[in-house]
C-alpha positions as CSV (number, residue, x, y, z in Angstrom):
1,M,1.2,25.8,18.6
2,K,4.1,25.1,21.8
3,S,5.7,22.0,21.0
4,R,5.3,21.1,24.4
5,I,1.7,20.9,23.8
6,L,1.7,18.3,20.2
7,F,3.2,15.4,22.2
8,P,0.3,15.0,24.3
9,V,-2.4,15.3,21.3
10,L,0.1,12.5,19.3
11,I,-0.2,10.3,22.6
12,V,-3.9,10.8,21.9
13,A,-4.6,10.4,18.9
14,T,-2.5,7.5,19.0
15,V,-4.2,5.7,22.0
16,L,-7.5,6.7,20.1
17,R,-6.3,4.8,17.0
18,I,-5.2,1.8,18.7
19,A,-8.6,1.5,20.8
20,W,-10.1,1.7,16.8
21,V,-7.9,-1.1,15.8
22,W,-8.7,-3.3,18.9
23,T,-12.5,-2.9,18.3
24,R,-12.1,-3.1,13.9
25,D,-12.3,-6.4,11.6
26,V,-9.6,-7.0,9.8
27,S,-9.8,-5.4,6.5
28,P,-9.6,-7.1,3.0
29,S,-6.2,-4.9,2.5
30,E,-4.6,-6.5,5.6
31,A,-5.7,-10.0,5.2
32,Y,-4.3,-9.7,1.9
33,Y,-0.2,-8.2,3.8
34,W,-1.2,-11.2,6.3
35,M,-1.1,-13.9,3.3
36,C,1.9,-12.5,1.7
37,S,3.4,-12.6,5.1
38,Q,3.0,-16.5,5.3
39,R,4.4,-16.7,1.7
40,L,7.6,-14.3,1.4
41,A,9.1,-13.3,-1.8
42,P,11.4,-10.7,-2.7
43,G,8.3,-8.6,-4.6
44,F,4.9,-8.6,-4.6
45,F,2.2,-7.2,-7.3
46,D,1.3,-4.5,-5.1
47,G,5.4,-3.6,-4.3
48,P,8.5,-4.4,-2.3
49,A,8.5,-7.3,0.1
50,G,9.1,-4.5,3.4
51,T,5.7,-4.4,4.2
52,A,5.4,-8.0,4.4
53,F,8.3,-8.8,5.7
54,L,7.6,-6.3,9.1
55,V,4.3,-8.3,9.4
56,R,5.8,-11.5,9.2
57,A,8.5,-10.3,12.3
58,F,5.2,-9.4,15.3
59,G,4.6,-13.4,14.2
60,E,1.0,-14.8,15.3
61,P,-2.0,-13.3,16.4
62,F,-2.0,-10.9,13.4
63,V,-3.3,-8.1,15.9
64,A,0.4,-7.8,17.5
65,A,1.1,-6.2,13.4
66,R,-2.2,-4.5,13.4
67,L,-1.5,-2.6,16.7
68,F,1.8,-1.3,15.8
69,W,0.6,0.7,13.3
70,P,-1.2,3.3,15.4
71,V,2.3,3.8,16.8
72,L,4.2,4.0,13.6
73,G,1.6,6.8,13.1
74,F,3.2,8.6,15.8
75,F,7.0,7.7,15.3
76,C,5.6,9.5,11.6
77,G,4.9,12.3,13.3
78,W,7.7,12.3,15.7
79,A,9.9,12.5,12.8
80,A,8.0,15.1,10.4
81,W,8.7,17.3,13.4
82,I,12.2,16.8,13.6
83,F,12.2,17.3,9.6
84,V,10.5,20.8,9.6
85,R,12.0,22.1,13.3
86,R,15.5,21.2,11.4
87,I,14.5,23.6,8.1
88,S,12.6,26.6,10.6
89,D,11.7,26.4,14.2
90,R,9.9,23.8,16.3
91,A,6.1,26.2,16.4
92,T,6.3,25.7,12.5
93,G,7.1,22.0,13.1
94,S,3.9,21.7,15.6
95,W,1.7,23.0,13.1
96,C,2.9,21.2,9.9
97,V,2.3,17.8,12.5
98,L,-1.8,18.9,13.3
99,L,-2.0,19.4,9.4
100,L,-0.1,16.2,8.7
101,N,-2.6,14.5,11.7
102,A,-5.7,15.8,10.2
103,L,-5.0,14.2,6.8
104,P,-7.9,11.3,6.3
105,V,-4.9,9.0,3.8
106,F,-2.9,9.7,7.5
107,N,-5.3,8.5,9.8
108,R,-6.4,6.0,7.8
109,A,-2.5,4.8,7.3
110,A,-2.0,4.8,10.6
111,V,-4.9,2.4,11.1
112,E,-4.5,0.0,8.5
113,V,-1.2,-2.1,7.8
114,G,0.0,-1.3,4.4
115,P,3.0,-0.2,3.1
116,L,2.0,3.8,2.8
117,M,3.5,4.4,7.0
118,P,6.3,2.7,6.5
119,A,7.5,4.1,3.9
120,L,6.6,7.8,5.1
121,F,8.8,7.1,8.2
122,F,11.4,6.1,6.5
123,S,11.6,9.1,3.8
124,L,11.2,11.9,6.7
125,I,14.2,10.4,8.5
126,G,16.0,10.1,5.7
127,L,14.8,13.7,4.5
128,V,16.1,14.7,7.8
129,F,19.7,13.0,7.2
130,A,19.6,14.9,4.0
131,R,19.1,18.2,5.3
132,M,22.1,18.0,7.5
133,A,24.0,16.8,4.9
134,W,23.2,19.9,2.7
135,E,24.7,21.7,5.6
136,G,27.9,20.1,5.1
137,R,27.8,17.1,7.5
138,Q,29.1,14.5,4.5
139,W,28.6,11.7,6.7
140,A,25.0,12.3,6.8
141,W,24.8,11.4,2.8
142,F,25.0,7.8,3.9
143,A,23.0,8.2,7.1
144,A,20.2,9.2,5.1
145,A,21.2,6.7,2.5
146,G,20.3,3.9,4.5
147,F,16.8,5.2,5.4
148,F,15.9,5.7,2.2
149,A,17.3,1.9,1.3
150,A,14.6,1.2,4.1
151,G,11.8,2.8,2.8
152,V,12.1,1.6,-1.1
153,N,11.4,-1.9,0.6
154,F,7.8,-0.6,1.5
155,R,7.4,2.0,-1.6
156,Y,9.0,2.2,-5.1
157,E,8.2,5.9,-5.0
158,V,10.6,6.1,-2.0
159,A,13.9,6.2,-4.6
160,L,12.5,9.2,-6.2
161,I,13.7,11.4,-3.2
162,P,17.5,10.5,-3.4
163,A,17.3,10.7,-6.9
164,A,15.6,14.7,-6.9
165,L,18.3,15.4,-4.4
166,L,21.3,14.4,-6.2
167,V,19.7,16.2,-9.0
168,G,20.0,19.1,-6.7
169,A,23.3,18.3,-5.2
170,L,24.2,18.3,-8.9
171,S,22.6,21.9,-9.9
172,S,24.9,23.2,-6.8
173,P,28.0,24.7,-7.3
174,R,28.9,24.5,-3.9
175,R,28.2,21.1,-3.7
176,R,29.0,19.6,-6.9
177,A,32.2,19.8,-6.2
178,D,32.0,16.6,-3.7
179,L,29.6,15.0,-4.6
180,I,30.5,11.3,-3.0
181,G,27.9,11.2,-0.7
182,P,24.9,12.2,-2.7
183,A,26.6,9.4,-5.6
184,A,27.0,6.5,-3.1
185,M,23.5,7.5,-1.3
186,A,21.9,6.5,-5.0
187,V,24.1,3.2,-5.5
188,L,22.7,2.4,-2.1
189,V,19.4,3.5,-3.2
190,G,19.5,1.3,-6.3
191,L,20.9,-1.8,-4.1
192,A,18.1,-1.9,-2.0
193,L,16.0,-2.3,-5.0
194,W,18.1,-4.6,-6.7
195,P,15.7,-8.2,-5.1
196,A,12.8,-6.5,-6.6
197,L,14.1,-5.2,-9.5
198,A,15.4,-9.7,-10.0
199,W,12.0,-10.4,-9.1
200,N,10.2,-8.4,-11.2
201,A,12.5,-9.2,-14.3
202,S,12.0,-13.4,-13.6
203,L,8.4,-12.4,-14.2
204,E,8.5,-10.2,-17.3
205,W,8.1,-7.2,-15.5
206,V,4.1,-8.2,-15.5
207,P,4.0,-6.9,-11.4
208,V,4.4,-3.2,-12.4
209,A,3.9,-2.9,-16.1
210,G,0.4,-2.8,-15.9
211,G,0.3,-2.2,-19.9
212,T,2.1,-1.5,-23.1
213,W,4.7,1.4,-24.0
214,R,1.4,2.9,-26.3
215,S,-0.5,3.2,-23.0
216,L,2.2,4.6,-20.7
217,V,1.4,8.2,-23.3
218,E,-2.5,7.5,-23.1
219,F,-4.8,10.3,-21.4
220,R,-8.1,9.9,-20.3
221,P,-10.5,12.3,-19.0
222,D,-12.9,10.1,-17.1
223,R,-9.3,8.2,-15.4
224,T,-8.3,11.4,-14.6
225,A,-11.2,12.5,-12.7
226,R,-11.0,9.3,-10.7
227,S,-7.7,9.9,-9.5
228,L,-8.3,13.5,-8.5
229,A,-11.9,13.0,-6.8
230,D,-9.7,10.2,-4.8
231,L,-6.7,12.9,-4.2
232,F,-9.7,15.3,-2.5
233,R,-10.9,12.4,-0.6
234,A,-7.6,11.4,0.8
235,F,-6.4,15.2,1.6
236,S,-10.0,17.0,2.0
237,V,-10.7,19.8,-0.6
238,P,-9.3,22.8,1.1
239,I,-5.8,21.1,1.2
240,A,-6.0,19.2,-1.8
241,L,-6.6,23.1,-3.8
242,G,-3.4,24.1,-1.7
243,I,-1.6,21.9,-2.5
244,P,-0.7,23.3,-6.4
245,V,-1.1,26.7,-5.2
246,A,2.1,25.9,-2.6
247,L,4.0,24.4,-5.1
248,V,3.7,27.4,-7.5
249,F,5.1,29.7,-5.2
250,L,7.8,26.6,-3.8
251,V,9.2,26.4,-7.4
252,R,10.1,30.7,-7.4
253,S,11.0,30.4,-4.2
254,A,13.3,27.6,-4.6
255,G,15.9,29.8,-7.3
256,R,16.0,32.9,-4.6
257,Y,16.5,31.4,-1.5
258,A,18.1,28.0,0.0
259,R,15.7,26.7,2.0
260,P,13.5,26.5,-0.5
261,G,15.5,25.2,-3.1
262,F,16.3,22.2,-0.5
263,L,12.5,21.3,0.2
264,L,12.2,21.7,-3.6
265,A,14.8,18.9,-4.2
266,S,13.4,16.9,-1.3
267,C,9.9,16.5,-2.9
268,A,10.0,18.1,-6.8
269,A,10.2,14.4,-8.3
270,V,7.6,12.8,-6.2
271,W,4.9,16.2,-6.9
272,A,5.8,15.5,-10.8
273,W,5.3,11.6,-11.0
274,C,2.1,12.2,-8.5
275,A,0.8,15.1,-11.8
276,Y,1.6,12.3,-13.9
277,L,-0.4,10.0,-12.2
278,V,-3.4,11.5,-12.0
279,L,-3.1,12.9,-16.0
280,H,-2.5,8.7,-16.7
281,G,-6.0,8.2,-14.4
282,D,-3.6,6.3,-12.0
283,P,-4.1,6.4,-7.7
284,A,-1.4,9.3,-7.0
285,V,-2.2,9.3,-3.1
286,V,0.6,7.7,-2.2
287,A,3.0,9.9,-4.2
288,A,1.6,12.8,-2.7
289,S,1.5,12.1,0.6
290,L,5.3,11.5,0.1
291,G,5.6,14.5,-0.8
292,F,3.6,16.5,1.6
293,V,5.2,17.4,4.4
294,P,8.5,19.2,2.7
295,L,5.4,21.2,0.9
296,A,3.5,21.9,4.1
297,G,6.9,22.8,6.1
298,F,7.7,25.8,3.1
299,A,3.4,26.8,3.1
300,A,3.6,27.0,6.9
301,I,7.4,28.9,6.5
302,A,5.9,31.3,4.1
303,C,2.7,32.3,6.4
304,A,4.4,32.9,9.3
305,K,2.3,35.7,10.3
306,L,-0.8,33.9,9.6
307,R,0.3,30.4,10.3
308,G,-2.1,29.4,13.3
309,A,-5.3,31.2,10.8
310,V,-3.8,29.1,7.7
311,I,-3.1,26.0,8.7
312,A,-5.8,25.9,10.9
313,G,-8.4,27.2,8.1
314,W,-7.0,24.3,6.0
315,A,-7.2,21.6,9.5
316,V,-10.3,22.2,10.4
317,P,-12.2,20.5,7.4
318,A,-9.5,18.2,7.3
319,I,-10.2,16.7,10.6
320,A,-13.8,16.5,10.1
321,L,-13.7,14.1,7.1
322,A,-11.1,12.1,9.2
323,T,-12.9,11.9,12.2
324,A,-16.0,10.9,10.0
325,A,-13.9,8.4,7.9
326,L,-12.8,7.0,11.2
327,A,-15.7,7.2,13.1
328,L,-18.7,5.2,10.7
329,A,-20.6,2.9,12.8
330,P,-19.1,-0.7,11.9
331,A,-21.7,-2.7,9.3
332,A,-24.2,-4.9,10.8
333,T,-21.6,-7.5,9.1
334,S,-18.6,-8.0,9.5
335,W,-16.0,-10.5,7.5
336,K,-15.8,-12.6,9.8
337,D,-19.6,-13.2,9.8
338,V,-19.0,-13.8,6.2
339,A,-16.6,-16.9,6.6
340,N,-18.6,-18.4,9.1
341,E,-21.4,-18.4,6.2
342,F,-19.3,-19.3,3.5
343,R,-17.2,-22.0,5.7
344,G,-20.8,-23.5,7.3
345,A,-21.9,-23.7,3.2
346,A,-19.3,-26.6,3.0
347,R,-22.1,-28.8,5.2
348,D,-24.1,-28.8,2.2
349,L,-21.7,-30.3,-0.6
350,P,-22.4,-33.6,-1.3
351,A,-20.7,-36.1,0.1
352,A,-17.1,-36.6,-1.6
353,E,-13.5,-39.4,-1.5
354,K,-12.1,-36.0,-0.9
355,D,-12.4,-32.9,0.9
356,G,-13.3,-29.9,-0.6
357,F,-12.4,-26.3,-1.4
358,F,-13.2,-22.7,-1.2
359,I,-13.1,-20.4,-4.1
360,A,-13.9,-16.7,-3.7
361,E,-14.7,-14.1,-6.9
362,T,-11.3,-11.5,-6.0
363,P,-8.0,-12.0,-3.9
364,E,-10.0,-9.1,-1.8
365,L,-12.4,-11.8,-0.9
366,A,-9.8,-14.7,-1.5
367,A,-7.3,-12.6,1.0
368,V,-10.1,-11.7,4.0
369,L,-12.1,-14.4,4.2
370,G,-9.2,-16.8,4.0
371,H,-7.7,-14.7,7.6
372,H,-10.5,-16.0,9.3
373,I,-10.4,-19.8,7.6
374,P,-7.8,-21.5,8.7
375,G,-5.5,-23.8,6.0
376,A,-2.6,-25.7,6.4
377,G,-0.1,-26.2,3.4
378,P,1.7,-24.1,0.7
379,H,-1.9,-23.5,-0.9
380,P,-4.3,-21.1,0.5
381,S,-7.6,-21.9,2.4
382,V,-9.5,-19.3,0.0
383,F,-8.4,-20.0,-4.3
384,V,-9.4,-17.2,-6.4
385,S,-11.3,-18.0,-9.2
386,E,-9.2,-19.5,-12.3
387,S,-8.0,-17.5,-14.6
388,P,-5.8,-17.4,-17.3
389,D,-4.5,-13.7,-16.7
390,I,-1.3,-13.1,-14.2
391,S,-2.6,-10.0,-12.7
392,N,-2.5,-10.8,-8.3
393,Q,0.1,-12.6,-5.8
394,F,-2.6,-15.8,-6.2
395,A,-1.6,-16.2,-9.8
396,L,1.6,-17.7,-8.5
397,W,0.9,-19.1,-4.9
398,P,-0.1,-22.8,-5.6
399,S,-4.1,-23.3,-6.9
400,Y,-6.6,-26.2,-7.5
401,A,-6.0,-25.4,-11.1
402,D,-2.4,-26.1,-11.2
403,F,-0.9,-29.9,-12.4
404,D,1.4,-31.8,-10.6
405,E,4.0,-33.4,-12.7
406,K,5.2,-36.1,-10.1
407,A,1.4,-37.5,-9.7
408,S,1.3,-38.7,-13.4
409,G,2.8,-41.9,-14.6
410,T,4.9,-42.4,-18.2
411,D,3.4,-43.8,-20.8
412,E,4.7,-46.1,-23.5
413,Y,2.8,-44.1,-26.3
414,F,2.7,-40.6,-25.9
415,T,6.6,-39.5,-23.7
416,E,5.3,-35.7,-23.5
417,Q,5.4,-34.2,-20.3
418,K,2.3,-34.7,-18.5
419,G,0.7,-34.2,-15.1
420,A,-2.4,-35.0,-12.6
421,N,-4.6,-32.3,-10.9
422,P,-5.0,-33.7,-7.0
423,Y,-8.7,-31.4,-7.2
424,V,-10.1,-33.1,-9.8
425,G,-13.5,-34.7,-8.6
426,R,-13.4,-33.0,-5.9
427,N,-16.5,-30.7,-4.5
428,A,-16.4,-27.0,-4.0
429,V,-18.2,-23.7,-2.6
430,Y,-17.6,-20.7,-4.4
431,I,-18.5,-16.9,-3.6
432,G,-18.5,-13.7,-5.0
433,S,-20.9,-11.2,-6.6
434,E,-21.5,-13.2,-9.8
435,L,-20.9,-16.4,-11.0
436,P,-17.7,-16.6,-13.7
437,Q,-18.3,-19.1,-16.7
438,T,-14.6,-20.1,-15.9
439,V,-15.8,-21.6,-12.6
440,Q,-19.5,-22.8,-14.7
441,A,-17.5,-24.4,-16.9
442,A,-15.0,-26.9,-14.4
443,F,-17.8,-28.2,-12.9
444,T,-20.2,-30.6,-13.7
445,E,-22.7,-29.1,-11.8
446,V,-23.3,-25.6,-9.8
447,T,-26.5,-24.9,-8.1
448,P,-26.7,-21.5,-5.7
449,L,-27.1,-21.7,-1.9
450,K,-27.5,-18.4,-0.4
451,T,-27.5,-14.8,-1.5
452,I,-25.7,-12.8,1.9
453,S,-24.7,-9.6,2.4
454,G,-21.4,-8.3,2.7
455,P,-19.6,-5.6,5.1
456,D,-19.9,-3.0,2.3
457,G,-23.6,-3.2,1.7
458,K,-23.4,-5.2,-1.6
459,P,-24.8,-9.1,-1.6
460,L,-22.7,-12.1,-2.0
461,G,-23.2,-15.2,-3.8
462,I,-22.9,-18.6,-2.3
463,Y,-22.9,-21.5,-4.6
464,L,-22.0,-24.8,-4.1
465,C,-19.8,-26.7,-6.8
466,V,-19.7,-30.6,-7.8
467,G,-17.6,-32.3,-9.3
468,Y,-14.2,-30.3,-10.1
469,E,-12.6,-31.2,-14.0
470,T,-10.6,-29.4,-16.0
471,L,-9.0,-30.9,-19.7
472,P,-5.9,-33.0,-19.7
473,L,-2.3,-31.1,-20.1
């Protein structure tokens, strides 16, 4: 594999991904980040605010941001090549980039707006400068800190990489003498995390907690099996099976050789966190993606003589899976068609004094339909059904269930704080796989209108909801 062949391959892959994006409708996850970009905050339930700010930087139309992600995939491949070349040679870097671009998870991340691709890019460039600092250039620690700090604004897991590098520097007698650079790197990354941490603290850590202290050490085999299945789908079966084998050899080699020692410091904390997530039954694909390139670089170096055969043997099944994942024929129904059916149902609502509104069953459904249904003001154009749980970003945005304290007057007999709901008496259209009790009880009359098929083939029911009413404060 010659490096001069690699970059034309990356360019062709980027063009194909751009064509794929151009011909595909906005997905629910992409629509969610678009909605977040319209309502910026220091943090979000799914992670830091970097993705929302990046989407906001591209402005409208949303397709501009969507087309940037394949380009970002090209720069991720370029960053991976620079990093592996730094620890080995150009040929090894080229093989690793080929393998990276064969992963189903990488191909999916390169065509859908999300935090993984920018987080991976910044972490790889940060590792390039960390390697330079490891070789004696102390100024490079500060450059690495800047890129890691940018990366943690997209995924919290990126902070594990500089933390592990600091531990690696502390364990080395030669580098222990000058810890100003590694310590400054850790401090700067911590400062970059501060806005998101303060935002989570203001919400009593609900967005990142996801349970109790007891649930942190609760392991269930069924959830572990699902997490493993996600990893096998994301990396393909042969590569997923090769990951633990490569990790074992990397740990064995790290104590004897300098280069494996740096690679272990680059990815040890990420892979340890990935192992915990798998055992706990949580999604571990992002953590595994952040630790893949250093591990693949070690595997390519260790298999130098058989590099082409070994990596090609892993890459061929992965390429087949990645191609199949991206080449699936689009469904007969698109989300735009669903939104048109949903919006058209409003014509069947009985006449009312005030305008009607839209409700969806889940945040993902509300986001993708809201992207196709224009709205104005602070309220989302499509609400999520009322719930007492604060489990998603919609719970923090204005809702049809909110009371406006300024809209209610004072009462000479009752002086406690009161409020008025401007949606009382209005009619609505609801869509979802089933009708929740909260919607059934909140309206005077709920009538099923029609059942349609979503892009995923699952049926979605549309209901006419007449006369919204809610309990007084």
